[in-house]
All heavy atoms as TSV, in Angstrom:
chain	resi	resn	atom	element	x	y	z
A	1	MET	N	N	-35.522	-16.208	26.597
A	1	MET	CA	C	-36.796	-16.495	26.821
A	1	MET	C	C	-37.727	-15.949	25.618
A	1	MET	O	O	-37.537	-14.710	25.383
A	1	MET	CB	C	-37.406	-16.037	28.047
A	1	MET	CG	C	-38.916	-16.303	28.256
A	1	MET	SD	S	-39.365	-15.840	29.988
A	1	MET	CE	C	-38.897	-17.507	30.811
A	2	ALA	N	N	-38.569	-16.675	25.003
A	2	ALA	CA	C	-39.353	-16.180	23.800
A	2	ALA	C	C	-40.542	-15.323	24.464
A	2	ALA	O	O	-40.975	-15.355	25.489
A	2	ALA	CB	C	-39.975	-17.372	23.125
A	3	TYR	N	N	-40.977	-14.441	23.503
A	3	TYR	CA	C	-42.132	-13.515	23.795
A	3	TYR	C	C	-43.331	-14.192	23.202
A	3	TYR	O	O	-43.276	-15.005	22.233
A	3	TYR	CB	C	-41.871	-12.153	23.181
A	3	TYR	CG	C	-40.988	-11.348	24.104
A	3	TYR	CD1	C	-39.542	-11.600	24.189
A	3	TYR	CD2	C	-41.516	-10.289	24.890
A	3	TYR	CE1	C	-38.799	-10.804	24.995
A	3	TYR	CE2	C	-40.700	-9.557	25.665
A	3	TYR	CZ	C	-39.220	-9.758	25.767
A	3	TYR	OH	O	-38.576	-9.001	26.642
A	4	LYS	N	N	-44.547	-13.676	23.553
A	4	LYS	CA	C	-45.843	-14.046	23.025
A	4	LYS	C	C	-46.674	-12.895	22.860
A	4	LYS	O	O	-46.590	-11.845	23.549
A	4	LYS	CB	C	-46.453	-15.156	23.804
A	4	LYS	CG	C	-46.945	-14.657	25.167
A	4	LYS	CD	C	-47.688	-15.744	25.863
A	4	LYS	CE	C	-48.207	-15.326	27.268
A	4	LYS	NZ	N	-48.911	-16.289	27.998
A	5	ILE	N	N	-47.598	-12.996	21.904
A	5	ILE	CA	C	-48.562	-11.873	21.614
A	5	ILE	C	C	-49.917	-12.404	22.251
A	5	ILE	O	O	-50.417	-13.375	21.841
A	5	ILE	CB	C	-48.678	-11.588	20.138
A	5	ILE	CG1	C	-47.287	-11.226	19.625
A	5	ILE	CG2	C	-49.665	-10.489	19.818
A	5	ILE	CD1	C	-47.204	-11.002	18.072
A	6	GLY	N	N	-50.489	-11.509	23.014
A	6	GLY	CA	C	-51.778	-11.736	23.589
A	6	GLY	C	C	-52.982	-11.318	22.777
A	6	GLY	O	O	-52.815	-10.792	21.758
A	7	GLU	N	N	-54.114	-11.564	23.389
A	7	GLU	CA	C	-55.436	-11.266	22.683
A	7	GLU	C	C	-55.614	-9.831	22.442
A	7	GLU	O	O	-56.582	-9.453	21.666
A	7	GLU	CB	C	-56.502	-11.931	23.495
A	7	GLU	CG	C	-56.505	-13.450	23.508
A	7	GLU	CD	C	-57.678	-13.965	24.309
A	7	GLU	OE1	O	-58.556	-13.182	24.754
A	7	GLU	OE2	O	-57.640	-15.145	24.533
A	8	ASP	N	N	-54.912	-8.915	23.090
A	8	ASP	CA	C	-55.098	-7.524	22.885
A	8	ASP	C	C	-54.491	-7.006	21.624
A	8	ASP	O	O	-54.633	-5.850	21.285
A	8	ASP	CB	C	-54.475	-6.691	24.063
A	8	ASP	CG	C	-55.119	-6.984	25.477
A	8	ASP	OD1	O	-56.310	-7.357	25.404
A	8	ASP	OD2	O	-54.587	-6.737	26.514
A	9	CYS	N	N	-53.846	-7.862	20.887
A	9	CYS	CA	C	-53.234	-7.470	19.602
A	9	CYS	C	C	-54.229	-6.820	18.644
A	9	CYS	O	O	-55.343	-7.404	18.439
A	9	CYS	CB	C	-52.612	-8.722	18.921
A	9	CYS	SG	S	-51.964	-8.481	17.306
A	10	ILE	N	N	-53.854	-5.752	17.993
A	10	ILE	CA	C	-54.700	-5.115	17.106
A	10	ILE	C	C	-54.302	-5.180	15.635
A	10	ILE	O	O	-54.761	-4.634	14.796
A	10	ILE	CB	C	-54.884	-3.592	17.424
A	10	ILE	CG1	C	-53.575	-2.919	17.470
A	10	ILE	CG2	C	-55.523	-3.364	18.784
A	10	ILE	CD1	C	-53.453	-1.371	17.526
A	11	SER	N	N	-53.314	-6.146	15.431
A	11	SER	CA	C	-52.879	-6.479	14.078
A	11	SER	C	C	-52.333	-5.306	13.359
A	11	SER	O	O	-52.516	-5.095	12.205
A	11	SER	CB	C	-54.023	-7.200	13.279
A	11	SER	OG	O	-54.201	-8.438	13.878
A	12	CYS	N	N	-51.605	-4.367	14.002
A	12	CYS	CA	C	-51.023	-3.207	13.313
A	12	CYS	C	C	-49.759	-3.652	12.546
A	12	CYS	O	O	-49.364	-2.872	11.681
A	12	CYS	CB	C	-50.835	-2.186	14.440
A	12	CYS	SG	S	-49.503	-2.450	15.529
A	13	GLY	N	N	-49.092	-4.658	12.995
A	13	GLY	CA	C	-47.827	-5.033	12.248
A	13	GLY	C	C	-46.566	-4.353	12.751
A	13	GLY	O	O	-45.547	-4.656	12.204
A	14	SER	N	N	-46.640	-3.409	13.681
A	14	SER	CA	C	-45.472	-2.644	14.127
A	14	SER	C	C	-44.433	-3.602	14.811
A	14	SER	O	O	-43.273	-3.365	14.726
A	14	SER	CB	C	-45.823	-1.556	14.988
A	14	SER	OG	O	-46.415	-2.036	16.121
A	15	CYS	N	N	-44.837	-4.644	15.422
A	15	CYS	CA	C	-43.993	-5.630	16.033
A	15	CYS	C	C	-43.128	-6.408	15.021
A	15	CYS	O	O	-41.961	-6.518	15.148
A	15	CYS	CB	C	-44.739	-6.553	16.886
A	15	CYS	SG	S	-46.025	-7.546	16.069
A	16	ALA	N	N	-43.822	-6.743	13.887
A	16	ALA	CA	C	-43.126	-7.545	12.905
A	16	ALA	C	C	-42.062	-6.754	12.281
A	16	ALA	O	O	-41.007	-7.232	11.814
A	16	ALA	CB	C	-44.069	-8.053	11.846
A	17	GLU	N	N	-42.256	-5.459	12.002
A	17	GLU	CA	C	-41.302	-4.571	11.389
A	17	GLU	C	C	-40.089	-4.411	12.276
A	17	GLU	O	O	-38.988	-4.148	11.805
A	17	GLU	CB	C	-41.928	-3.175	11.228
A	17	GLU	CG	C	-43.055	-3.192	10.207
A	17	GLU	CD	C	-43.806	-1.886	10.152
A	17	GLU	OE1	O	-43.368	-0.907	10.782
A	17	GLU	OE2	O	-44.856	-1.752	9.495
A	18	GLN	N	N	-40.166	-4.579	13.623
A	18	GLN	CA	C	-39.028	-4.377	14.531
A	18	GLN	C	C	-38.241	-5.712	14.798
A	18	GLN	O	O	-37.160	-5.642	15.286
A	18	GLN	CB	C	-39.520	-3.832	15.822
A	18	GLN	CG	C	-40.105	-2.431	15.827
A	18	GLN	CD	C	-39.012	-1.538	15.341
A	18	GLN	OE1	O	-37.886	-1.487	15.817
A	18	GLN	NE2	N	-39.408	-0.629	14.285
A	19	CYS	N	N	-38.835	-6.875	14.472
A	19	CYS	CA	C	-38.192	-8.119	14.806
A	19	CYS	C	C	-36.957	-8.381	13.882
A	19	CYS	O	O	-37.066	-8.432	12.686
A	19	CYS	CB	C	-39.120	-9.326	14.530
A	19	CYS	SG	S	-38.458	-10.877	14.993
A	20	PRO	N	N	-35.746	-8.412	14.578
A	20	PRO	CA	C	-34.494	-8.560	13.779
A	20	PRO	C	C	-34.321	-9.909	13.140
A	20	PRO	O	O	-33.425	-10.165	12.236
A	20	PRO	CB	C	-33.389	-8.246	14.806
A	20	PRO	CG	C	-34.036	-8.733	16.150
A	20	PRO	CD	C	-35.426	-8.241	16.032
A	21	VAL	N	N	-35.025	-10.964	13.527
A	21	VAL	CA	C	-34.956	-12.310	13.034
A	21	VAL	C	C	-36.256	-12.765	12.324
A	21	VAL	O	O	-36.359	-13.986	12.108
A	21	VAL	CB	C	-34.526	-13.285	14.215
A	21	VAL	CG1	C	-33.187	-13.078	14.674
A	21	VAL	CG2	C	-35.630	-13.285	15.353
A	22	THR	N	N	-37.107	-11.913	12.061
A	22	THR	CA	C	-38.396	-12.166	11.276
A	22	THR	C	C	-39.157	-13.373	11.968
A	22	THR	O	O	-39.608	-14.235	11.265
A	22	THR	CB	C	-38.250	-12.323	9.839
A	22	THR	OG1	O	-37.305	-13.456	9.652
A	22	THR	CG2	C	-37.586	-11.085	9.174
A	23	ALA	N	N	-39.288	-13.373	13.234
A	23	ALA	CA	C	-39.966	-14.482	13.943
A	23	ALA	C	C	-41.456	-14.115	14.141
A	23	ALA	O	O	-42.120	-14.934	14.644
A	23	ALA	CB	C	-39.351	-14.660	15.386
A	24	ILE	N	N	-41.889	-12.998	13.603
A	24	ILE	CA	C	-43.363	-12.608	13.772
A	24	ILE	C	C	-44.017	-12.644	12.421
A	24	ILE	O	O	-43.540	-12.068	11.484
A	24	ILE	CB	C	-43.399	-11.216	14.453
A	24	ILE	CG1	C	-42.642	-11.265	15.738
A	24	ILE	CG2	C	-44.856	-10.819	14.572
A	24	ILE	CD1	C	-42.606	-9.844	16.415
A	25	SER	N	N	-45.111	-13.197	12.419
A	25	SER	CA	C	-45.960	-13.277	11.138
A	25	SER	C	C	-47.487	-12.965	11.466
A	25	SER	O	O	-47.985	-13.204	12.642
A	25	SER	CB	C	-45.789	-14.616	10.493
A	25	SER	OG	O	-46.253	-15.673	11.334
A	26	ALA	N	N	-48.141	-12.626	10.386
A	26	ALA	CA	C	-49.599	-12.372	10.547
A	26	ALA	C	C	-50.402	-13.646	10.657
A	26	ALA	O	O	-50.231	-14.550	9.852
A	26	ALA	CB	C	-50.068	-11.508	9.391
A	27	GLY	N	N	-51.273	-13.673	11.659
A	27	GLY	CA	C	-52.136	-14.867	11.726
A	27	GLY	C	C	-53.520	-14.432	11.221
A	27	GLY	O	O	-53.764	-13.450	10.650
A	28	ASP	N	N	-54.520	-15.300	11.541
A	28	ASP	CA	C	-55.908	-15.060	11.037
A	28	ASP	C	C	-56.436	-13.821	11.799
A	28	ASP	O	O	-57.179	-13.058	11.219
A	28	ASP	CB	C	-56.840	-16.322	11.309
A	28	ASP	CG	C	-56.379	-17.531	10.369
A	28	ASP	OD1	O	-55.789	-17.146	9.192
A	28	ASP	OD2	O	-56.670	-18.618	10.693
A	29	THR	N	N	-56.260	-13.774	13.142
A	29	THR	CA	C	-56.870	-12.708	13.885
A	29	THR	C	C	-55.897	-11.810	14.614
A	29	THR	O	O	-56.269	-10.690	15.059
A	29	THR	CB	C	-57.849	-13.267	14.908
A	29	THR	OG1	O	-57.110	-14.143	15.817
A	29	THR	CG2	C	-59.044	-13.996	14.319
A	30	GLN	N	N	-54.601	-12.179	14.681
A	30	GLN	CA	C	-53.644	-11.379	15.241
A	30	GLN	C	C	-52.190	-11.846	14.866
A	30	GLN	O	O	-52.160	-12.928	14.122
A	30	GLN	CB	C	-53.667	-11.479	16.780
A	30	GLN	CG	C	-53.317	-12.907	17.409
A	30	GLN	CD	C	-53.522	-12.956	18.813
A	30	GLN	OE1	O	-54.522	-12.571	19.353
A	30	GLN	NE2	N	-52.559	-13.529	19.507
A	31	TYR	N	N	-51.115	-11.125	15.188
A	31	TYR	CA	C	-49.855	-11.558	14.808
A	31	TYR	C	C	-49.336	-12.596	15.725
A	31	TYR	O	O	-49.909	-12.709	16.872
A	31	TYR	CB	C	-48.872	-10.343	14.844
A	31	TYR	CG	C	-48.951	-9.542	13.563
A	31	TYR	CD1	C	-50.017	-8.807	13.234
A	31	TYR	CD2	C	-47.830	-9.677	12.640
A	31	TYR	CE1	C	-50.058	-8.115	11.999
A	31	TYR	CE2	C	-47.878	-8.997	11.425
A	31	TYR	CZ	C	-48.945	-8.173	11.207
A	31	TYR	OH	O	-49.067	-7.485	9.975
A	32	ASN	N	N	-48.487	-13.475	15.359
A	32	ASN	CA	C	-47.871	-14.588	16.142
A	32	ASN	C	C	-46.425	-14.499	16.115
A	32	ASN	O	O	-45.746	-14.172	15.140
A	32	ASN	CB	C	-48.386	-15.901	15.525
A	32	ASN	CG	C	-49.884	-16.027	15.595
A	32	ASN	OD1	O	-50.536	-15.960	16.674
A	32	ASN	ND2	N	-50.417	-16.096	14.402
A	33	ILE	N	N	-45.768	-14.979	17.270
A	33	ILE	CA	C	-44.268	-15.067	17.358
A	33	ILE	C	C	-43.931	-16.581	17.374
A	33	ILE	O	O	-44.467	-17.366	18.186
A	33	ILE	CB	C	-43.825	-14.376	18.664
A	33	ILE	CG1	C	-44.249	-12.952	18.623
A	33	ILE	CG2	C	-42.306	-14.578	18.776
A	33	ILE	CD1	C	-43.752	-12.249	19.890
A	34	ASN	N	N	-43.111	-16.882	16.464
A	34	ASN	CA	C	-42.613	-18.365	16.475
A	34	ASN	C	C	-41.552	-18.416	17.586
A	34	ASN	O	O	-40.500	-17.878	17.564
A	34	ASN	CB	C	-41.939	-18.625	15.119
A	34	ASN	CG	C	-41.389	-20.000	15.033
A	34	ASN	OD1	O	-41.035	-20.624	16.005
A	34	ASN	ND2	N	-41.389	-20.521	13.744
A	35	PRO	N	N	-41.863	-19.235	18.604
A	35	PRO	CA	C	-41.007	-19.305	19.747
A	35	PRO	C	C	-39.628	-19.991	19.347
A	35	PRO	O	O	-38.598	-19.819	20.181
A	35	PRO	CB	C	-41.812	-20.245	20.721
A	35	PRO	CG	C	-42.730	-20.963	19.925
A	35	PRO	CD	C	-43.087	-19.984	18.759
A	36	ASP	N	N	-39.596	-20.791	18.393
A	36	ASP	CA	C	-38.278	-21.345	18.047
A	36	ASP	C	C	-37.386	-20.411	17.220
A	36	ASP	O	O	-36.174	-20.603	17.248
A	36	ASP	CB	C	-38.515	-22.583	17.013
A	36	ASP	CG	C	-39.348	-23.700	17.663
A	36	ASP	OD1	O	-39.143	-23.875	18.955
A	36	ASP	OD2	O	-40.089	-24.360	17.014
A	37	GLU	N	N	-37.944	-19.353	16.756
A	37	GLU	CA	C	-37.054	-18.290	16.164
A	37	GLU	C	C	-36.808	-17.111	16.956
A	37	GLU	O	O	-35.834	-16.411	16.752
A	37	GLU	CB	C	-37.716	-17.870	14.813
A	37	GLU	CG	C	-37.864	-18.996	13.749
A	37	GLU	CD	C	-38.605	-18.566	12.467
A	37	GLU	OE1	O	-38.820	-17.363	12.290
A	37	GLU	OE2	O	-38.808	-19.537	11.662
A	38	CYS	N	N	-37.711	-16.868	17.944
A	38	CYS	CA	C	-37.500	-15.661	18.847
A	38	CYS	C	C	-36.224	-15.659	19.592
A	38	CYS	O	O	-35.906	-16.761	20.182
A	38	CYS	CB	C	-38.707	-15.544	19.758
A	38	CYS	SG	S	-38.693	-14.199	20.864
A	39	ILE	N	N	-35.532	-14.654	19.591
A	39	ILE	CA	C	-34.283	-14.615	20.372
A	39	ILE	C	C	-34.400	-13.870	21.748
A	39	ILE	O	O	-33.468	-13.720	22.447
A	39	ILE	CB	C	-33.131	-13.979	19.483
A	39	ILE	CG1	C	-33.587	-12.463	19.122
A	39	ILE	CG2	C	-32.800	-14.807	18.381
A	39	ILE	CD1	C	-32.424	-11.691	18.395
A	40	GLY	N	N	-35.684	-13.407	22.028
A	40	GLY	CA	C	-36.012	-12.731	23.284
A	40	GLY	C	C	-35.371	-11.408	23.424
A	40	GLY	O	O	-35.086	-10.916	24.644
A	41	CYS	N	N	-35.230	-10.585	22.392
A	41	CYS	CA	C	-34.594	-9.276	22.473
A	41	CYS	C	C	-35.606	-8.187	23.038
A	41	CYS	O	O	-35.175	-7.239	23.565
A	41	CYS	CB	C	-34.047	-8.955	21.195
A	41	CYS	SG	S	-35.301	-8.513	19.821
A	42	GLY	N	N	-36.891	-8.456	22.869
A	42	GLY	CA	C	-37.823	-7.535	23.431
A	42	GLY	C	C	-38.161	-6.331	22.490
A	42	GLY	O	O	-38.923	-5.408	22.904
A	43	SER	N	N	-37.522	-6.308	21.271
A	43	SER	CA	C	-37.824	-5.174	20.371
A	43	SER	C	C	-39.349	-5.023	20.049
A	43	SER	O	O	-39.873	-3.973	19.922
A	43	SER	CB	C	-37.001	-5.296	19.133
A	43	SER	OG	O	-35.736	-5.193	19.314
A	44	CYS	N	N	-39.946	-6.170	19.963
A	44	CYS	CA	C	-41.423	-6.201	19.505
A	44	CYS	C	C	-42.230	-5.644	20.630
A	44	CYS	O	O	-43.176	-4.844	20.450
A	44	CYS	CB	C	-41.904	-7.610	19.200
A	44	CYS	SG	S	-41.582	-8.797	20.457
A	45	ALA	N	N	-41.959	-6.008	21.866
A	45	ALA	CA	C	-42.670	-5.553	23.047
A	45	ALA	C	C	-42.557	-4.068	23.202
A	45	ALA	O	O	-43.515	-3.333	23.568
A	45	ALA	CB	C	-42.213	-6.323	24.261
A	46	ASP	N	N	-41.308	-3.445	23.027
A	46	ASP	CA	C	-41.142	-2.092	23.135
A	46	ASP	C	C	-42.015	-1.297	22.125
A	46	ASP	O	O	-42.282	-0.154	22.293
A	46	ASP	CB	C	-39.661	-1.734	23.033
A	46	ASP	CG	C	-38.897	-2.356	24.056
A	46	ASP	OD1	O	-39.376	-2.591	25.231
A	46	ASP	OD2	O	-37.629	-2.404	23.899
A	47	GLN	N	N	-42.188	-1.868	20.915
A	47	GLN	CA	C	-42.832	-1.264	19.830
A	47	GLN	C	C	-44.436	-1.316	19.896
A	47	GLN	O	O	-45.122	-0.549	19.403
A	47	GLN	CB	C	-42.408	-1.804	18.475
A	47	GLN	CG	C	-42.887	-1.087	17.187
A	47	GLN	CD	C	-42.383	0.358	17.065
A	47	GLN	OE1	O	-41.279	0.580	17.587
A	47	GLN	NE2	N	-43.241	1.198	16.507
A	48	CYS	N	N	-44.952	-2.324	20.582
A	48	CYS	CA	C	-46.403	-2.544	20.550
A	48	CYS	C	C	-47.158	-1.443	21.259
A	48	CYS	O	O	-46.942	-1.062	22.399
A	48	CYS	CB	C	-46.707	-3.868	21.335
A	48	CYS	SG	S	-48.473	-4.257	21.250
A	49	PRO	N	N	-48.107	-0.801	20.532
A	49	PRO	CA	C	-48.839	0.375	20.978
A	49	PRO	C	C	-49.869	-0.023	22.092
A	49	PRO	O	O	-50.436	0.836	22.764
A	49	PRO	CB	C	-49.535	0.977	19.751
A	49	PRO	CG	C	-49.655	-0.176	18.858
A	49	PRO	CD	C	-48.443	-1.037	18.996
A	50	VAL	N	N	-50.244	-1.243	22.182
A	50	VAL	CA	C	-51.290	-1.706	23.115
A	50	VAL	C	C	-50.704	-2.640	24.208
A	50	VAL	O	O	-51.499	-3.292	24.852
A	50	VAL	CB	C	-52.519	-2.373	22.365
A	50	VAL	CG1	C	-53.223	-1.267	21.588
A	50	VAL	CG2	C	-52.190	-3.578	21.587
A	51	SER	N	N	-49.412	-2.778	24.230
A	51	SER	CA	C	-48.739	-3.574	25.175
A	51	SER	C	C	-49.297	-5.096	25.167
A	51	SER	O	O	-49.511	-5.644	26.278
A	51	SER	CB	C	-48.896	-3.149	26.644
A	51	SER	OG	O	-48.340	-1.786	26.594
A	52	ALA	N	N	-49.443	-5.597	23.953
A	52	ALA	CA	C	-50.008	-7.007	23.847
A	52	ALA	C	C	-48.959	-8.094	23.927
A	52	ALA	O	O	-49.189	-9.267	23.805
A	52	ALA	CB	C	-50.801	-7.136	22.560
A	53	ILE	N	N	-47.681	-7.660	23.944
A	53	ILE	CA	C	-46.590	-8.636	23.934
A	53	ILE	C	C	-45.934	-8.731	25.303
A	53	ILE	O	O	-45.589	-7.781	25.886
A	53	ILE	CB	C	-45.619	-8.265	22.864
A	53	ILE	CG1	C	-46.253	-8.098	21.482
A	53	ILE	CG2	C	-44.386	-9.220	22.759
A	53	ILE	CD1	C	-45.417	-7.504	20.413
A	54	SER	N	N	-45.729	-10.032	25.684
A	54	SER	CA	C	-45.101	-10.264	27.029
A	54	SER	C	C	-44.125	-11.425	26.847
A	54	SER	O	O	-44.233	-12.306	25.915
A	54	SER	CB	C	-46.086	-10.491	28.010
A	54	SER	OG	O	-46.819	-11.682	27.758
A	55	GLU	N	N	-43.352	-11.557	27.922
A	55	GLU	CA	C	-42.391	-12.743	27.950
A	55	GLU	C	C	-43.247	-13.988	28.241
A	55	GLU	O	O	-44.248	-13.934	29.098
A	55	GLU	CB	C	-41.356	-12.619	28.989
A	55	GLU	CG	C	-40.281	-11.653	28.602
A	55	GLU	CD	C	-39.147	-11.512	29.586
A	55	GLU	OE1	O	-39.323	-10.807	30.596
A	55	GLU	OE2	O	-38.153	-12.261	29.357
A	56	ASP	N	N	-42.958	-15.088	27.512
A	56	ASP	CA	C	-43.699	-16.332	27.777
A	56	ASP	C	C	-43.230	-17.091	28.974
A	56	ASP	O	O	-42.135	-17.129	29.319
A	56	ASP	CB	C	-43.504	-17.182	26.477
A	56	ASP	CG	C	-44.407	-18.404	26.444
A	56	ASP	OD1	O	-45.438	-18.330	27.209
A	56	ASP	OD2	O	-44.177	-19.355	25.734
């Protein structure tokens, strides 16, 4: 199951650094996860300092 980044994202980029398949990229106002590339490992969610990432 893919993960998604919610509105609480502070654009720190720590999630993108942890993604083993580079499914996370910077958007205009927050980072985004490409659901087609996400493998559902949860590394990004564990790294997020504001708990903005959840399972979709």
